[in-house]
N, C-alpha and C positions, 0 to 999 in steps of 0.2 A: 322555589316555585313548586306548585303542586299540580297534579294532573288528576282529573276526575273522569271516572268512567261511568256512564249513565245510559238508561234506556228510555226512549220516548214512546210511550204506549198510547192507546186510543183516548180521545177526548183531551188531547194536549197534556197528558200527565207525564212527568219526568220522575224517574226512579233512580236515585243515587245508588250505584252499585258498589264502587270502591273509590277511595281516595289515597294517593300516595305521594311522596316527595319525587319530583322529577329530577333524575340524575343524568339521563341521557335522552337523545332525541327519540330512540326507540323504546316502546312500551314493552317491558318484560313479559313473557310468556305466562309466568305464574300469576301476574296480575289480570291478564286476560281470562285465565282459567278460573281464578277466584270471582271475577265479575259474572262470568257465565253461571257458576254455581249460585251465586246470589240471586241472579235473575230467575234461575229455575226454582229456587226456593220461594221467591216472591210470587211466582206465578201459581205454585202449589197452594199458597196460603191465601191467595186472591178470592 
């Protein structure tokens, strides 16, 4: 099973931030940090 972290932006846009194989119920902290960095990068380039 896979887990996808995404952001919902204005005008109903969805940005895929990271995708990983789900091994446990809890999302690993490093995946959350990676997603936040991807979102920051996307917002800078936007």
